[in-house]
mmCIF file of the N, C-alpha and C atoms, coordinates in Angstrom:
data_MODEL
# 
_entry.id   MODEL 
# 
loop_
_atom_site.group_PDB 
_atom_site.id 
_atom_site.type_symbol 
_atom_site.label_atom_id 
_atom_site.label_alt_id 
_atom_site.label_comp_id 
_atom_site.label_asym_id 
_atom_site.label_entity_id 
_atom_site.label_seq_id 
_atom_site.pdbx_PDB_ins_code 
_atom_site.Cartn_x 
_atom_site.Cartn_y 
_atom_site.Cartn_z 
_atom_site.occupancy 
_atom_site.B_iso_or_equiv 
_atom_site.pdbx_formal_charge 
_atom_site.auth_seq_id 
_atom_site.auth_comp_id 
_atom_site.auth_asym_id 
_atom_site.auth_atom_id 
_atom_site.pdbx_PDB_model_num 
ATOM 1   N N  . UNK A 1 1  ? 103.539 76.598  103.706 1.00 0.00 ? 1  UNK A N  1 
ATOM 2   C CA . UNK A 1 1  ? 103.812 76.723  105.115 1.00 0.00 ? 1  UNK A CA 1 
ATOM 3   C C  . UNK A 1 1  ? 103.332 78.092  105.584 1.00 0.00 ? 1  UNK A C  1 
ATOM 4   N N  . UNK A 1 2  ? 102.598 78.136  106.670 1.00 0.00 ? 2  UNK A N  1 
ATOM 5   C CA . UNK A 1 2  ? 102.084 79.404  107.162 1.00 0.00 ? 2  UNK A CA 1 
ATOM 6   C C  . UNK A 1 2  ? 103.144 80.139  107.974 1.00 0.00 ? 2  UNK A C  1 
ATOM 7   N N  . UNK A 1 3  ? 103.093 81.474  107.935 1.00 0.00 ? 3  UNK A N  1 
ATOM 8   C CA . UNK A 1 3  ? 104.090 82.239  108.694 1.00 0.00 ? 3  UNK A CA 1 
ATOM 9   C C  . UNK A 1 3  ? 103.880 82.090  110.193 1.00 0.00 ? 3  UNK A C  1 
ATOM 10  N N  . UNK A 1 4  ? 104.970 82.117  110.912 1.00 0.00 ? 4  UNK A N  1 
ATOM 11  C CA . UNK A 1 4  ? 104.897 82.066  112.371 1.00 0.00 ? 4  UNK A CA 1 
ATOM 12  C C  . UNK A 1 4  ? 105.071 83.476  112.911 1.00 0.00 ? 4  UNK A C  1 
ATOM 13  N N  . UNK A 1 5  ? 104.832 83.651  114.187 1.00 0.00 ? 5  UNK A N  1 
ATOM 14  C CA . UNK A 1 5  ? 104.986 84.977  114.790 1.00 0.00 ? 5  UNK A CA 1 
ATOM 15  C C  . UNK A 1 5  ? 106.444 85.439  114.740 1.00 0.00 ? 5  UNK A C  1 
ATOM 16  N N  . UNK A 1 6  ? 107.394 84.510  114.692 1.00 0.00 ? 6  UNK A N  1 
ATOM 17  C CA . UNK A 1 6  ? 108.807 84.870  114.621 1.00 0.00 ? 6  UNK A CA 1 
ATOM 18  C C  . UNK A 1 6  ? 109.191 85.467  113.269 1.00 0.00 ? 6  UNK A C  1 
ATOM 19  N N  . UNK A 1 7  ? 108.395 85.180  112.227 1.00 0.00 ? 7  UNK A N  1 
ATOM 20  C CA . UNK A 1 7  ? 108.702 85.693  110.892 1.00 0.00 ? 7  UNK A CA 1 
ATOM 21  C C  . UNK A 1 7  ? 108.576 87.206  110.813 1.00 0.00 ? 7  UNK A C  1 
ATOM 22  N N  . UNK A 1 8  ? 107.830 87.805  111.719 1.00 0.00 ? 8  UNK A N  1 
ATOM 23  C CA . UNK A 1 8  ? 107.566 89.236  111.645 1.00 0.00 ? 8  UNK A CA 1 
ATOM 24  C C  . UNK A 1 8  ? 108.296 90.038  112.709 1.00 0.00 ? 8  UNK A C  1 
ATOM 25  N N  . UNK A 1 9  ? 109.249 89.425  113.379 1.00 0.00 ? 9  UNK A N  1 
ATOM 26  C CA . UNK A 1 9  ? 109.980 90.143  114.418 1.00 0.00 ? 9  UNK A CA 1 
ATOM 27  C C  . UNK A 1 9  ? 110.931 91.147  113.797 1.00 0.00 ? 9  UNK A C  1 
ATOM 28  N N  . UNK A 1 10 ? 110.943 92.331  114.367 1.00 0.00 ? 10 UNK A N  1 
ATOM 29  C CA . UNK A 1 10 ? 111.860 93.389  113.952 1.00 0.00 ? 10 UNK A CA 1 
ATOM 30  C C  . UNK A 1 10 ? 112.778 93.657  115.130 1.00 0.00 ? 10 UNK A C  1 
ATOM 31  N N  . UNK A 1 11 ? 114.083 93.697  114.910 1.00 0.00 ? 11 UNK A N  1 
ATOM 32  C CA . UNK A 1 11 ? 114.975 93.923  116.048 1.00 0.00 ? 11 UNK A CA 1 
ATOM 33  C C  . UNK A 1 11 ? 114.698 95.272  116.709 1.00 0.00 ? 11 UNK A C  1 
ATOM 34  N N  . UNK A 1 12 ? 114.901 95.302  117.996 1.00 0.00 ? 12 UNK A N  1 
ATOM 35  C CA . UNK A 1 12 ? 114.716 96.540  118.753 1.00 0.00 ? 12 UNK A CA 1 
ATOM 36  C C  . UNK A 1 12 ? 115.723 97.583  118.283 1.00 0.00 ? 12 UNK A C  1 
ATOM 37  N N  . UNK A 1 13 ? 115.278 98.830  118.109 1.00 0.00 ? 13 UNK A N  1 
ATOM 38  C CA . UNK A 1 13 ? 116.228 99.872  117.730 1.00 0.00 ? 13 UNK A CA 1 
ATOM 39  C C  . UNK A 1 13 ? 117.195 100.155 118.872 1.00 0.00 ? 13 UNK A C  1 
ATOM 40  N N  . UNK A 1 14 ? 118.371 100.611 118.518 1.00 0.00 ? 14 UNK A N  1 
ATOM 41  C CA . UNK A 1 14 ? 119.360 100.923 119.542 1.00 0.00 ? 14 UNK A CA 1 
ATOM 42  C C  . UNK A 1 14 ? 119.014 102.204 120.279 1.00 0.00 ? 14 UNK A C  1 
ATOM 43  N N  . UNK A 1 15 ? 118.338 103.134 119.583 1.00 0.00 ? 15 UNK A N  1 
ATOM 44  C CA . UNK A 1 15 ? 117.982 104.414 120.194 1.00 0.00 ? 15 UNK A CA 1 
ATOM 45  C C  . UNK A 1 15 ? 116.486 104.662 120.057 1.00 0.00 ? 15 UNK A C  1 
ATOM 46  N N  . UNK A 1 16 ? 115.955 105.496 120.924 1.00 0.00 ? 16 UNK A N  1 
ATOM 47  C CA . UNK A 1 16 ? 114.526 105.802 120.890 1.00 0.00 ? 16 UNK A CA 1 
ATOM 48  C C  . UNK A 1 16 ? 114.220 106.774 119.750 1.00 0.00 ? 16 UNK A C  1 
ATOM 49  N N  . UNK A 1 17 ? 112.948 106.819 119.382 1.00 0.00 ? 17 UNK A N  1 
ATOM 50  C CA . UNK A 1 17 ? 112.514 107.778 118.368 1.00 0.00 ? 17 UNK A CA 1 
ATOM 51  C C  . UNK A 1 17 ? 112.820 109.211 118.805 1.00 0.00 ? 17 UNK A C  1 
ATOM 52  N N  . UNK A 1 18 ? 112.654 109.490 120.081 1.00 0.00 ? 18 UNK A N  1 
ATOM 53  C CA . UNK A 1 18 ? 112.914 110.840 120.589 1.00 0.00 ? 18 UNK A CA 1 
ATOM 54  C C  . UNK A 1 18 ? 114.386 111.226 120.419 1.00 0.00 ? 18 UNK A C  1 
ATOM 55  N N  . UNK A 1 19 ? 115.284 110.281 120.673 1.00 0.00 ? 19 UNK A N  1 
ATOM 56  C CA . UNK A 1 19 ? 116.716 110.560 120.514 1.00 0.00 ? 19 UNK A CA 1 
ATOM 57  C C  . UNK A 1 19 ? 117.069 110.823 119.048 1.00 0.00 ? 19 UNK A C  1 
ATOM 58  N N  . UNK A 1 20 ? 116.520 110.005 118.172 1.00 0.00 ? 20 UNK A N  1 
ATOM 59  C CA . UNK A 1 20 ? 116.801 110.169 116.745 1.00 0.00 ? 20 UNK A CA 1 
ATOM 60  C C  . UNK A 1 20 ? 116.226 111.489 116.253 1.00 0.00 ? 20 UNK A C  1 
ATOM 61  N N  . UNK A 1 21 ? 114.997 111.789 116.665 1.00 0.00 ? 21 UNK A N  1 
ATOM 62  C CA . UNK A 1 21 ? 114.354 113.040 116.268 1.00 0.00 ? 21 UNK A CA 1 
ATOM 63  C C  . UNK A 1 21 ? 115.156 114.243 116.762 1.00 0.00 ? 21 UNK A C  1 
ATOM 64  N N  . UNK A 1 22 ? 115.675 114.169 117.973 1.00 0.00 ? 22 UNK A N  1 
ATOM 65  C CA . UNK A 1 22 ? 116.488 115.262 118.514 1.00 0.00 ? 22 UNK A CA 1 
ATOM 66  C C  . UNK A 1 22 ? 117.744 115.470 117.670 1.00 0.00 ? 22 UNK A C  1 
ATOM 67  N N  . UNK A 1 23 ? 118.371 114.378 117.229 1.00 0.00 ? 23 UNK A N  1 
ATOM 68  C CA . UNK A 1 23 ? 119.553 114.489 116.374 1.00 0.00 ? 23 UNK A CA 1 
ATOM 69  C C  . UNK A 1 23 ? 119.212 115.148 115.041 1.00 0.00 ? 23 UNK A C  1 
ATOM 70  N N  . UNK A 1 24 ? 118.064 114.787 114.472 1.00 0.00 ? 24 UNK A N  1 
ATOM 71  C CA . UNK A 1 24 ? 117.627 115.394 113.209 1.00 0.00 ? 24 UNK A CA 1 
ATOM 72  C C  . UNK A 1 24 ? 117.394 116.888 113.398 1.00 0.00 ? 24 UNK A C  1 
ATOM 73  N N  . UNK A 1 25 ? 116.725 117.249 114.473 1.00 0.00 ? 25 UNK A N  1 
ATOM 74  C CA . UNK A 1 25 ? 116.458 118.670 114.744 1.00 0.00 ? 25 UNK A CA 1 
ATOM 75  C C  . UNK A 1 25 ? 117.762 119.454 114.960 1.00 0.00 ? 25 UNK A C  1 
ATOM 76  N N  . UNK A 1 26 ? 118.693 118.870 115.694 1.00 0.00 ? 26 UNK A N  1 
ATOM 77  C CA . UNK A 1 26 ? 119.983 119.526 115.940 1.00 0.00 ? 26 UNK A CA 1 
ATOM 78  C C  . UNK A 1 26 ? 120.762 119.704 114.639 1.00 0.00 ? 26 UNK A C  1 
ATOM 79  N N  . UNK A 1 27 ? 120.708 118.714 113.783 1.00 0.00 ? 27 UNK A N  1 
ATOM 80  C CA . UNK A 1 27 ? 121.402 118.789 112.499 1.00 0.00 ? 27 UNK A CA 1 
ATOM 81  C C  . UNK A 1 27 ? 120.903 119.996 111.708 1.00 0.00 ? 27 UNK A C  1 
ATOM 82  N N  . UNK A 1 28 ? 119.588 120.159 111.627 1.00 0.00 ? 28 UNK A N  1 
ATOM 83  C CA . UNK A 1 28 ? 119.037 121.290 110.886 1.00 0.00 ? 28 UNK A CA 1 
ATOM 84  C C  . UNK A 1 28 ? 119.280 122.619 111.599 1.00 0.00 ? 28 UNK A C  1 
ATOM 85  N N  . UNK A 1 29 ? 119.251 122.623 112.919 1.00 0.00 ? 29 UNK A N  1 
ATOM 86  C CA . UNK A 1 29 ? 119.505 123.857 113.661 1.00 0.00 ? 29 UNK A CA 1 
ATOM 87  C C  . UNK A 1 29 ? 120.939 124.339 113.448 1.00 0.00 ? 29 UNK A C  1 
ATOM 88  N N  . UNK A 1 30 ? 121.901 123.405 113.498 1.00 0.00 ? 30 UNK A N  1 
ATOM 89  C CA . UNK A 1 30 ? 123.304 123.769 113.277 1.00 0.00 ? 30 UNK A CA 1 
ATOM 90  C C  . UNK A 1 30 ? 123.530 124.251 111.855 1.00 0.00 ? 30 UNK A C  1 
ATOM 91  N N  . UNK A 1 31 ? 122.826 123.642 110.907 1.00 0.00 ? 31 UNK A N  1 
ATOM 92  C CA . UNK A 1 31 ? 123.023 123.965 109.497 1.00 0.00 ? 31 UNK A CA 1 
ATOM 93  C C  . UNK A 1 31 ? 122.167 125.162 109.068 1.00 0.00 ? 31 UNK A C  1 
ATOM 94  N N  . UNK A 1 32 ? 121.359 125.679 109.981 1.00 0.00 ? 32 UNK A N  1 
ATOM 95  C CA . UNK A 1 32 ? 120.454 126.785 109.700 1.00 0.00 ? 32 UNK A CA 1 
ATOM 96  C C  . UNK A 1 32 ? 119.582 126.484 108.484 1.00 0.00 ? 32 UNK A C  1 
ATOM 97  N N  . UNK A 1 33 ? 119.143 125.219 108.377 1.00 0.00 ? 33 UNK A N  1 
ATOM 98  C CA . UNK A 1 33 ? 118.227 124.818 107.328 1.00 0.00 ? 33 UNK A CA 1 
ATOM 99  C C  . UNK A 1 33 ? 118.861 124.479 105.986 1.00 0.00 ? 33 UNK A C  1 
ATOM 100 N N  . UNK A 1 34 ? 120.182 124.668 105.854 1.00 0.00 ? 34 UNK A N  1 
ATOM 101 C CA . UNK A 1 34 ? 120.863 124.372 104.588 1.00 0.00 ? 34 UNK A CA 1 
ATOM 102 C C  . UNK A 1 34 ? 121.930 123.324 104.856 1.00 0.00 ? 34 UNK A C  1 
ATOM 103 N N  . UNK A 1 35 ? 121.679 122.124 104.378 1.00 0.00 ? 35 UNK A N  1 
ATOM 104 C CA . UNK A 1 35 ? 122.585 121.021 104.653 1.00 0.00 ? 35 UNK A CA 1 
ATOM 105 C C  . UNK A 1 35 ? 123.684 120.915 103.599 1.00 0.00 ? 35 UNK A C  1 
ATOM 106 N N  . UNK A 1 36 ? 124.893 120.663 104.075 1.00 0.00 ? 36 UNK A N  1 
ATOM 107 C CA . UNK A 1 36 ? 126.009 120.376 103.171 1.00 0.00 ? 36 UNK A CA 1 
ATOM 108 C C  . UNK A 1 36 ? 125.853 118.941 102.664 1.00 0.00 ? 36 UNK A C  1 
ATOM 109 N N  . UNK A 1 37 ? 126.704 118.536 101.756 1.00 0.00 ? 37 UNK A N  1 
ATOM 110 C CA . UNK A 1 37 ? 126.647 117.159 101.247 1.00 0.00 ? 37 UNK A CA 1 
ATOM 111 C C  . UNK A 1 37 ? 126.840 116.155 102.383 1.00 0.00 ? 37 UNK A C  1 
ATOM 112 N N  . UNK A 1 38 ? 127.800 116.406 103.255 1.00 0.00 ? 38 UNK A N  1 
ATOM 113 C CA . UNK A 1 38 ? 128.049 115.496 104.386 1.00 0.00 ? 38 UNK A CA 1 
ATOM 114 C C  . UNK A 1 38 ? 126.840 115.464 105.323 1.00 0.00 ? 38 UNK A C  1 
ATOM 115 N N  . UNK A 1 39 ? 126.231 116.620 105.540 1.00 0.00 ? 39 UNK A N  1 
ATOM 116 C CA . UNK A 1 39 ? 125.054 116.682 106.414 1.00 0.00 ? 39 UNK A CA 1 
ATOM 117 C C  . UNK A 1 39 ? 123.859 115.970 105.779 1.00 0.00 ? 39 UNK A C  1 
ATOM 118 N N  . UNK A 1 40 ? 123.749 116.036 104.460 1.00 0.00 ? 40 UNK A N  1 
ATOM 119 C CA . UNK A 1 40 ? 122.669 115.308 103.773 1.00 0.00 ? 40 UNK A CA 1 
ATOM 120 C C  . UNK A 1 40 ? 122.838 113.800 103.950 1.00 0.00 ? 40 UNK A C  1 
ATOM 121 N N  . UNK A 1 41 ? 124.079 113.345 103.884 1.00 0.00 ? 41 UNK A N  1 
ATOM 122 C CA . UNK A 1 41 ? 124.354 111.920 104.094 1.00 0.00 ? 41 UNK A CA 1 
ATOM 123 C C  . UNK A 1 41 ? 123.976 111.531 105.521 1.00 0.00 ? 41 UNK A C  1 
ATOM 124 N N  . UNK A 1 42 ? 124.358 112.353 106.485 1.00 0.00 ? 42 UNK A N  1 
ATOM 125 C CA . UNK A 1 42 ? 124.015 112.098 107.887 1.00 0.00 ? 42 UNK A CA 1 
ATOM 126 C C  . UNK A 1 42 ? 122.497 112.103 108.071 1.00 0.00 ? 42 UNK A C  1 
ATOM 127 N N  . UNK A 1 43 ? 121.814 113.060 107.432 1.00 0.00 ? 43 UNK A N  1 
ATOM 128 C CA . UNK A 1 43 ? 120.361 113.158 107.521 1.00 0.00 ? 43 UNK A CA 1 
ATOM 129 C C  . UNK A 1 43 ? 119.710 111.896 106.960 1.00 0.00 ? 43 UNK A C  1 
ATOM 130 N N  . UNK A 1 44 ? 120.194 111.415 105.820 1.00 0.00 ? 44 UNK A N  1 
ATOM 131 C CA . UNK A 1 44 ? 119.655 110.187 105.221 1.00 0.00 ? 44 UNK A CA 1 
ATOM 132 C C  . UNK A 1 44 ? 119.837 108.999 106.166 1.00 0.00 ? 44 UNK A C  1 
ATOM 133 N N  . UNK A 1 45 ? 120.995 108.923 106.811 1.00 0.00 ? 45 UNK A N  1 
ATOM 134 C CA . UNK A 1 45 ? 121.242 107.833 107.763 1.00 0.00 ? 45 UNK A CA 1 
ATOM 135 C C  . UNK A 1 45 ? 120.293 107.937 108.957 1.00 0.00 ? 45 UNK A C  1 
ATOM 136 N N  . UNK A 1 46 ? 120.085 109.148 109.440 1.00 0.00 ? 46 UNK A N  1 
ATOM 137 C CA . UNK A 1 46 ? 119.166 109.342 110.562 1.00 0.00 ? 46 UNK A CA 1 
ATOM 138 C C  . UNK A 1 46 ? 117.734 108.976 110.171 1.00 0.00 ? 46 UNK A C  1 
ATOM 139 N N  . UNK A 1 47 ? 117.334 109.315 108.949 1.00 0.00 ? 47 UNK A N  1 
ATOM 140 C CA . UNK A 1 47 ? 115.987 108.955 108.495 1.00 0.00 ? 47 UNK A CA 1 
ATOM 141 C C  . UNK A 1 47 ? 115.825 107.443 108.405 1.00 0.00 ? 47 UNK A C  1 
ATOM 142 N N  . UNK A 1 48 ? 116.861 106.757 107.960 1.00 0.00 ? 48 UNK A N  1 
ATOM 143 C CA . UNK A 1 48 ? 116.816 105.302 107.916 1.00 0.00 ? 48 UNK A CA 1 
ATOM 144 C C  . UNK A 1 48 ? 116.697 104.712 109.306 1.00 0.00 ? 48 UNK A C  1 
ATOM 145 N N  . UNK A 1 49 ? 117.456 105.271 110.236 1.00 0.00 ? 49 UNK A N  1 
ATOM 146 C CA . UNK A 1 49 ? 117.394 104.807 111.629 1.00 0.00 ? 49 UNK A CA 1 
ATOM 147 C C  . UNK A 1 49 ? 116.011 105.084 112.213 1.00 0.00 ? 49 UNK A C  1 
ATOM 148 N N  . UNK A 1 50 ? 115.465 106.258 111.896 1.00 0.00 ? 50 UNK A N  1 
ATOM 149 C CA . UNK A 1 50 ? 114.145 106.649 112.379 1.00 0.00 ? 50 UNK A CA 1 
ATOM 150 C C  . UNK A 1 50 ? 113.078 105.691 111.827 1.00 0.00 ? 50 UNK A C  1 
ATOM 151 N N  . UNK A 1 51 ? 113.158 105.374 110.532 1.00 0.00 ? 51 UNK A N  1 
ATOM 152 C CA . UNK A 1 51 ? 112.193 104.464 109.909 1.00 0.00 ? 51 UNK A CA 1 
ATOM 153 C C  . UNK A 1 51 ? 112.269 103.076 110.555 1.00 0.00 ? 51 UNK A C  1 
ATOM 154 N N  . UNK A 1 52 ? 113.474 102.601 110.848 1.00 0.00 ? 52 UNK A N  1 
ATOM 155 C CA . UNK A 1 52 ? 113.630 101.307 111.515 1.00 0.00 ? 52 UNK A CA 1 
ATOM 156 C C  . UNK A 1 52 ? 113.007 101.331 112.898 1.00 0.00 ? 52 UNK A C  1 
ATOM 157 N N  . UNK A 1 53 ? 113.189 102.422 113.606 1.00 0.00 ? 53 UNK A N  1 
ATOM 158 C CA . UNK A 1 53 ? 112.611 102.547 114.945 1.00 0.00 ? 53 UNK A CA 1 
ATOM 159 C C  . UNK A 1 53 ? 111.088 102.591 114.877 1.00 0.00 ? 53 UNK A C  1 
ATOM 160 N N  . UNK A 1 54 ? 110.554 103.252 113.856 1.00 0.00 ? 54 UNK A N  1 
ATOM 161 C CA . UNK A 1 54 ? 109.097 103.291 113.673 1.00 0.00 ? 54 UNK A CA 1 
ATOM 162 C C  . UNK A 1 54 ? 108.572 101.876 113.425 1.00 0.00 ? 54 UNK A C  1 
ATOM 163 N N  . UNK A 1 55 ? 109.236 101.138 112.517 1.00 0.00 ? 55 UNK A N  1 
ATOM 164 C CA . UNK A 1 55 ? 108.797 99.767  112.216 1.00 0.00 ? 55 UNK A CA 1 
ATOM 165 C C  . UNK A 1 55 ? 108.836 98.896  113.473 1.00 0.00 ? 55 UNK A C  1 
ATOM 166 N N  . UNK A 1 56 ? 109.855 99.088  114.296 1.00 0.00 ? 56 UNK A N  1 
ATOM 167 C CA . UNK A 1 56 ? 109.981 98.286  115.512 1.00 0.00 ? 56 UNK A CA 1 
ATOM 168 C C  . UNK A 1 56 ? 108.892 98.634  116.535 1.00 0.00 ? 56 UNK A C  1 
ATOM 169 N N  . UNK A 1 57 ? 108.346 99.845  116.451 1.00 0.00 ? 57 UNK A N  1 
ATOM 170 C CA . UNK A 1 57 ? 107.341 100.262 117.424 1.00 0.00 ? 57 UNK A CA 1 
ATOM 171 C C  . UNK A 1 57 ? 105.921 99.862  117.028 1.00 0.00 ? 57 UNK A C  1 
ATOM 172 N N  . UNK A 1 58 ? 105.743 99.394  115.798 1.00 0.00 ? 58 UNK A N  1 
ATOM 173 C CA . UNK A 1 58 ? 104.414 99.017  115.330 1.00 0.00 ? 58 UNK A CA 1 
ATOM 174 C C  . UNK A 1 58 ? 104.024 97.660  115.916 1.00 0.00 ? 58 UNK A C  1 
ATOM 175 N N  . UNK A 1 59 ? 102.830 97.607  116.458 1.00 0.00 ? 59 UNK A N  1 
ATOM 176 C CA . UNK A 1 59 ? 102.306 96.362  117.029 1.00 0.00 ? 59 UNK A CA 1 
ATOM 177 C C  . UNK A 1 59 ? 101.449 95.702  115.964 1.00 0.00 ? 59 UNK A C  1 
ATOM 178 N N  . UNK A 1 60 ? 101.771 94.456  115.586 1.00 0.00 ? 60 UNK A N  1 
ATOM 179 C CA . UNK A 1 60 ? 100.975 93.768  114.556 1.00 0.00 ? 60 UNK A CA 1 
ATOM 180 C C  . UNK A 1 60 ? 99.540  93.569  115.002 1.00 0.00 ? 60 UNK A C  1 
ATOM 181 N N  . UNK A 1 61 ? 98.635  93.633  114.055 1.00 0.00 ? 61 UNK A N  1 
ATOM 182 C CA . UNK A 1 61 ? 97.220  93.402  114.353 1.00 0.00 ? 61 UNK A CA 1 
ATOM 183 C C  . UNK A 1 61 ? 96.998  91.923  114.655 1.00 0.00 ? 61 UNK A C  1 
ATOM 184 N N  . UNK A 1 62 ? 95.991  91.673  115.419 1.00 0.00 ? 62 UNK A N  1 
ATOM 185 C CA . UNK A 1 62 ? 95.671  90.288  115.800 1.00 0.00 ? 62 UNK A CA 1 
ATOM 186 C C  . UNK A 1 62 ? 95.133  89.504  114.634 1.00 0.00 ? 62 UNK A C  1 
# 
């Protein structure tokens, strides 16, 4: 069975890349470049959210 266009749909991110990027920058600014364990966990979550937003913004080739 061949894939349909619905097979490649990625849900829309809840926040924009700019919003996520701003949160990442603020996290590092507050931590002065040295993240605590809790901040590392938050950073990892933000990176995951950022990666999802990037995937959602990619337009499939024809």
